[in-house]
Phi, psi and omega in degrees: 000138177262125180243124182269151174226120178243143179218134170239151189284324182231171180294340184278334183285149184254125182274006187304319180301315179294316182298318179297318182293320181292319179292322178296331180281353177102015179291127181276334178220141182229132176255131183243129183243141171240091184197158176293145179295332180280350181289126183287322183273099179237092187299326181290324176294317178300320180294320179297317182293323180285335180285328187283155180235159177309135182100341176283169175227136174271130183241132175235159179288315178220156180302323183288354173284333181269322185211158180251000178214157180299312179301320180296320179296313180300315180299316182295314182291326177296321177298317178300315182298320179298332181267005180076023182252134179276173180218135178228138172240120187291315184294317181272359179053048177253134178218108185285358176275355177253160179298318180296319179295320177296320179299315179302317182289328174296322178294317177304315180298318179295320179294321179296318179293321177299316180299317179297319180296318180297318179296316178299317182296318179295321179297313179298318180296320179296317178295320179296316180298321179294318178296319180297331178271006176089011178253147177251157178291167178098183183285149176291157181299145183285337181240133177277172179296327178293320177298316181296321178296319179294319179298316180296320180296317180295321185285350174291341176272113183300340183282345183260127183270165176299321181297320179294319179296317179300319179297317180296324182272358178060043173228170178279155176304325179298320178296317180296317178295328180294324180277335180233075181303134181089351178062219182300318181299320179295323179293313181298316181297318180297318180292322178297317179298320181295321180293320179299317179298323181294318182284334177294000000 
């Protein structure tokens, strides 16, 4: 049995062109969705998949009606294949129930994996280049060296609290403690150690 799936992105678009093509292709039942292709929750697609049985084929007018990215397309068609369900796209003339159609999808899968590998490689190369230039990955520090010097100067006054200093520097107390472990006590202890080293 051929089961059609039609999708339009907004309530304003008309699915008639897709519906006519799917009926002309011999679809006995058609499920129509009005949702973005990137939307994960597509109840009509879920209904079509639960309605189908092994030996059936899901038919779409174009590949982008089923998925908006190559990995999403490969995953969906692989799920169909695992359930013994075929897949046809009318515009691209792909039919996974034929040897040629299966070959095309294996090529798609290989290209998708190649694309992922290239992205991983570029990411690693970018991080290495950043490290070579003396930069590390992740967010920049929330406090500059000038901010830290100002914080230490303020905290030498026992009347000023860590929370007040954090407010003045427009950061959270947790951020301030991360940059100044031990808070006021840590600063005093550090300065005392520095003086001892100086006199030694």
